[in-house]
N, C-alpha and C positions, 0 to 999 in steps of 0.2 A: 405531347399534349395529354393532360390528365383528363380521363373520362370516368365518371362514376354512373353506372346505370342500375337503377333500382327496379325490382320486380317482386311480385308476390302479393301485392295488395289486392283488396277486394271487399266484398260485402259478407259479413259473418254475423251470426246471432250472438247475443250476449252469452258469455260462458265458453264461446268457441275459441279456436286457435288459428293462427296464421304464421307463416314463416316468410319474412322478407329477405331478399337477397340483394347484395350490392356487388356487382361485377366491376372490378377496377382495371383500368389500363393506363399506362403512363406513370403509374405509381405502384409501389410494392406494399401490399397491406401488412406484411410481416414486420416491416421496419418503420412504419409510420403509425401514428395514432389514428384510429378509425372510430367513427361514432355514428349514432343515429339521433336525429332531432325530429320534432314534429311541430306542425302548425295547424291548429284548429281554426275554423272560420271566426274572424273577428278577434283573434288572439295573436300574441307574439309567438315567434318560433321558440320552442323550448327544448332543452337538453333531455334526452331519453337514456342513452347508454353510450359507453365508450370502452374500447379495448386498447391498451397501450402497446407499444412495440414489444414490451416485455411480457405481454399477456395479462396484465392486470386489468380487471374490469371494474367499472363503477356505474351506478344506476341512479336515476332520479327516484326519490322516495315513492312516488306514485306508481312506479312499475316494478319496484324491487320485489323479488320472489315470484313475479309473473313473467317477466321478460328475461331472455338470456341472449347476450351478444357472444358471437364466436366468429372464428375465421378459418378458412381453408387455404393454407398458403399455396398449395399446389394449384388451386383454381384461382388464386388471387381474388378471393371473394369473401365478403363479410356477411354474416347472417344476423337476423334478429328473430328469435323464436318467441312468439307471444302466445300465452295461454290465459285462460280465464279472462277473456277480453270483456271490457265494459263499454257502455255507450260513450263514456267520457274519453275513451281511447281513440275515438273518431278524429281523424286528422290526415293531413298529407305528411307522409314520413320521408325524410330526406337523409341520404347518406352523406357523411362528412369525412374528409381526410385532412389531416394536419401534419405537415412535414416538420423537420427539425428546425426550420427557420420560422415556424409558426405561420406559414402560408397555408391558407385553407382552400379546399375545393369542395364543391357541392354537386350532388346529382340533381336530376330534374324533379324527383319526388314521385311517390306512389301513394294512391289514395287508399286509406283503410276506413271502412265504415262499419260500425258495430250497431246493430239494431237491437232494440229492447224487447 
């Protein structure tokens, strides 16, 4: 059974930083595509960042140069380092895993609130 557990969210002032973690079980982060998505109130869930099994990363334009996705294979954990946070980054952040059959799994989400 695949489980993705996010942590690290919270309340931060604009310009601040947070690091989100996604601890995975039942799936190996190093051989699957892992990503982060977010959903703000009243909006659709949107893509934030992804790291492929080969280590290639890509980002939404809105977070490029501010967010960094990485993984620790030994801990089977994926991270999202966020700096220079803006109020518009406020959302619930979800961890996503996609296997080679394009089956997707989701975590329960962690709230990030950026105050102005």
